[in-house]
C-alpha positions as CSV (number, residue, x, y, z in Angstrom):
1,X,129.5,94.1,118.6
2,X,126.0,92.4,119.3
3,X,125.4,90.8,122.8
4,X,122.4,88.8,124.2
5,X,121.2,87.9,127.7
6,X,120.2,84.6,127.2
7,X,121.2,81.8,129.7
8,X,123.0,79.3,127.9
9,X,125.0,76.0,128.6
10,X,125.8,75.6,125.0
11,X,126.1,78.0,122.0
12,X,122.6,79.0,120.3
13,X,122.7,79.1,116.5
14,X,119.9,81.2,115.5
15,X,119.6,81.1,111.7
16,X,117.4,81.7,108.7
17,X,117.4,80.4,105.2
18,X,116.6,81.9,101.8
19,X,115.7,79.1,99.3
20,X,114.6,78.3,95.8
21,X,111.2,77.3,97.2
22,X,109.2,75.6,100.1
23,X,109.7,71.9,99.3
24,X,111.8,70.2,101.8
25,X,112.9,67.6,99.4
26,X,113.2,69.4,96.2
27,X,114.2,73.0,96.8
28,X,117.9,74.2,98.1
29,X,119.4,76.9,99.9
30,X,120.6,80.3,98.2
31,X,121.6,82.0,101.4
32,X,122.1,81.1,104.9
33,X,122.7,83.5,107.9
34,X,123.6,82.5,111.4
35,X,123.8,84.5,114.6
36,X,125.7,82.2,117.1
37,X,125.0,83.4,120.4
38,X,127.9,82.4,122.6
39,X,128.0,81.6,126.2
40,X,130.0,84.5,127.3
41,X,127.0,87.0,125.8
42,X,128.6,87.6,122.5
43,X,127.2,87.0,119.1
44,X,129.1,85.8,116.0
45,X,127.3,86.3,112.8
46,X,128.0,84.6,109.6
47,X,126.1,85.0,106.3
48,X,127.1,83.0,103.2
49,X,125.1,82.8,99.7
50,X,125.0,79.4,98.1
51,X,124.8,78.3,94.5
52,X,121.8,75.8,94.6
53,X,122.9,74.1,91.1
54,X,119.3,74.7,90.0
55,X,117.3,77.7,88.8
56,X,115.8,79.9,91.2
57,X,112.1,80.4,90.5
58,X,111.0,84.0,89.6
59,X,108.4,83.7,92.5
60,X,111.1,83.1,95.1
61,X,113.4,85.7,93.7
62,X,110.8,88.3,94.1
63,X,110.5,87.2,97.7
64,X,113.9,87.4,98.8
65,X,115.7,89.2,96.0
66,X,118.2,86.8,95.2
67,X,118.6,85.9,91.3
68,X,120.5,83.3,89.5
69,X,123.2,85.7,88.5
70,X,123.8,86.7,92.4
71,X,124.8,83.1,93.1
72,X,126.3,81.9,89.9
73,X,129.9,82.2,91.4
74,X,129.0,81.4,94.9
75,X,130.0,77.7,96.5
76,X,127.6,75.0,96.2
77,X,126.4,73.6,99.8
78,X,128.7,70.6,99.2
79,X,131.5,72.9,99.1
80,X,130.7,74.5,102.4
81,X,128.9,71.7,104.3
82,X,131.7,70.4,106.4
83,X,132.8,74.1,107.5
84,X,129.2,75.0,108.3
85,X,128.6,71.7,110.4
86,X,132.0,72.5,112.3
87,X,130.6,76.2,113.0
88,X,127.4,74.7,114.2
89,X,129.1,71.7,116.3
90,X,127.6,71.8,119.7
91,X,125.0,74.4,119.2
92,X,121.5,74.4,119.9
93,X,119.4,75.6,116.9
94,X,116.7,78.5,116.7
95,X,114.8,80.4,114.3
96,X,111.3,81.7,113.3
97,X,109.0,78.9,111.9
98,X,112.4,77.0,112.0
99,X,111.2,73.6,113.2
100,X,108.7,73.5,110.1
101,X,111.1,74.8,107.6
102,X,114.7,75.9,108.3
103,X,115.8,73.0,110.3
104,X,114.3,70.2,107.9
105,X,115.9,72.0,104.9
106,X,119.2,72.3,106.6
107,X,119.1,68.8,107.6
108,X,118.3,67.6,104.2
109,X,121.0,69.7,102.6
110,X,123.7,68.0,105.0
111,X,122.0,64.5,104.3
112,X,122.2,65.1,100.6
113,X,126.0,65.8,100.7
114,X,126.8,62.9,103.3
115,X,127.7,65.3,106.1
116,X,126.8,63.9,109.5
117,X,124.5,66.5,111.1
118,X,122.8,64.9,114.2
119,X,120.1,67.2,116.0
120,X,119.2,64.5,118.7
121,X,121.2,66.0,121.2
122,X,120.4,69.5,120.1
123,X,117.6,71.6,121.7
124,X,115.3,73.4,118.9
125,X,114.0,76.6,119.7
126,X,111.2,78.1,117.4
127,X,110.4,81.9,118.3
128,X,107.3,81.7,116.1
129,X,106.1,79.1,118.3
130,X,106.4,81.1,121.4
131,X,104.9,84.1,119.7
132,X,101.7,82.0,118.9
133,X,101.7,80.4,122.3
134,X,101.8,83.8,124.3
135,X,99.8,86.0,121.8
136,X,96.9,83.7,120.9
137,X,95.4,84.1,117.6
138,X,91.9,84.2,118.9
139,X,88.8,86.3,119.0
140,X,89.0,87.0,122.7
141,X,92.7,88.0,122.2
142,X,92.0,90.3,119.3
143,X,88.8,91.9,121.2
144,X,91.3,92.6,124.1
145,X,94.0,93.8,122.0
146,X,92.1,96.2,119.4
147,X,89.1,97.2,121.7
148,X,90.7,96.9,125.1
149,X,88.0,95.0,126.6
150,X,87.4,91.3,127.8
151,X,85.0,89.3,125.6
152,X,82.0,88.3,127.9
153,X,80.1,85.1,126.7
154,X,82.8,84.0,124.3
155,X,81.6,81.4,121.7
156,X,77.9,82.4,122.1
157,X,77.0,83.3,118.5
158,X,75.7,86.7,119.1
159,X,78.6,87.9,121.4
160,X,81.2,86.7,118.9
161,X,79.4,88.4,116.1
162,X,79.2,91.7,117.7
163,X,82.8,91.3,118.8
164,X,84.0,90.7,115.5
165,X,82.3,93.7,114.1
166,X,84.0,95.7,117.0
167,X,87.3,94.4,116.2
168,X,86.9,95.0,112.4
169,X,85.9,98.6,113.2
170,X,89.0,99.0,115.5
171,X,91.3,97.5,113.1
172,X,90.5,99.8,110.3
173,X,91.0,102.7,112.7
174,X,94.0,101.3,114.2
175,X,96.1,100.7,110.8
176,X,94.8,103.7,108.9
177,X,97.9,105.1,107.3
178,X,100.2,102.2,108.3
179,X,102.2,101.2,105.3
180,X,104.3,98.1,104.8
181,X,106.3,96.9,102.1
182,X,105.3,94.1,99.4
183,X,107.5,91.5,98.1
184,X,109.2,93.8,95.8
185,X,110.0,96.4,98.4
186,X,107.5,98.7,97.3
187,X,105.5,100.5,100.1
188,X,101.7,100.1,100.1
189,X,98.9,100.7,102.8
190,X,96.9,97.3,103.2
191,X,94.2,98.3,105.5
192,X,91.7,100.8,104.3
193,X,88.2,101.4,105.3
194,X,87.1,99.9,101.9
195,X,85.9,96.5,101.5
196,X,87.4,95.9,98.2
197,X,90.8,96.7,99.9
198,X,90.0,94.3,102.7
199,X,89.0,91.5,100.6
200,X,92.2,91.9,98.6
201,X,94.4,91.1,101.7
202,X,92.1,88.5,103.3
203,X,90.7,86.6,100.5
204,X,91.9,87.5,97.2
205,X,94.1,84.2,96.9
206,X,91.0,82.0,97.5
207,X,89.8,79.8,94.6
208,X,87.9,77.3,96.8
209,X,87.3,77.5,100.5
210,X,89.3,74.4,101.4
211,X,92.3,76.1,99.9
212,X,93.1,72.9,97.7
213,X,93.6,75.5,95.1
214,X,94.9,79.0,95.0
215,X,95.8,81.9,92.7
216,X,99.6,82.5,92.0
217,X,101.1,85.7,91.8
218,X,100.3,85.8,88.1
219,X,96.5,85.1,88.9
220,X,96.6,81.7,87.7
221,X,94.9,78.9,89.6
222,X,97.3,76.4,91.0
223,X,97.0,73.2,93.0
224,X,97.6,73.9,96.7
225,X,98.6,70.5,98.2
226,X,100.2,67.2,97.2
227,X,102.5,66.3,94.5
228,X,101.2,69.0,92.2
229,X,101.4,71.8,94.5
230,X,102.2,75.0,92.8
231,X,101.3,73.6,89.2
232,X,98.6,75.4,87.3
233,X,95.1,73.3,87.6
234,X,94.6,73.4,83.9
235,X,98.2,72.1,83.2
236,X,97.5,69.1,85.7
237,X,94.1,68.3,84.3
238,X,95.7,68.3,80.6
239,X,98.7,66.1,81.7
240,X,96.9,63.9,84.1
241,X,93.4,63.6,82.9
242,X,92.5,61.0,85.7
243,X,93.4,63.7,88.4
244,X,90.0,65.2,87.8
245,X,88.4,61.8,88.5
246,X,90.4,61.2,91.5
247,X,89.3,64.4,93.1
248,X,85.7,64.3,92.1
249,X,85.5,60.8,93.7
250,X,87.7,61.8,96.7
251,X,86.8,63.2,100.2
252,X,86.9,67.0,99.1
253,X,84.0,69.6,99.7
254,X,81.6,70.0,97.4
255,X,82.7,73.6,96.7
256,X,86.2,72.3,95.8
257,X,84.6,70.0,93.3
258,X,82.5,72.6,91.9
259,X,85.3,75.1,91.3
260,X,87.6,72.4,89.8
261,X,84.7,71.6,87.5
262,X,84.4,75.2,86.4
263,X,88.2,75.4,85.7
264,X,88.0,72.2,83.6
265,X,85.0,73.5,81.7
266,X,86.5,77.0,81.0
267,X,89.4,75.3,79.6
268,X,87.5,73.0,77.4
269,X,85.6,76.0,76.1
270,X,88.8,78.1,75.5
271,X,90.2,75.6,73.2
């Protein structure tokens, strides 16, 4: 039996979604888990897989481990929407990065299936926001955490430079031998005293520094924003030739335009 110590005036539904992707408009829920923290201190947990009525992209399945065959015989969201709304009736909502992702996706699913799910009178609690607020991701915070010292003269170039070197040095020592799991559940040691390894975890996905393009899991350059997000750059340039001119004339960094041109020329030369 789970319990909590939160002071509540109404139940708090902490929930997490697994989805077909990260597009709030187009993607669908494949699994929802709700831990309802009740006013009396008890917790009720419900987890349900959902048939998204669309193929689950392989890159998404590799993240959450749910494949098309796993949800083929599960109910659609339309079939569970009313009972889900009833379970969440009168609850505030909470999650991790929930205000940017989980809540919008859930609301979209309810609206799509014509189930009234009003969030106006619900408190929205995002644990990630609290985490980032209380554990600032700044050089000064990193210096204090890893080096156990206060950063004097923060924001002077020399002090920040030396502090960064000290932080990097301590990070390599701090995480030596520490293993984590990748999206396939395979353990690996990401932080090593090796610059190739450190580059791999900090910059290997970069195509351009503005991150308007990125490498996907297959190592292919894809568009990283806008209507073509996730599509291979070469494919977009082929299907919509005017896109290149739009970017070249647009307010994009020169580095981005240079990398885009390199990809276009490479595709042309490989014909």
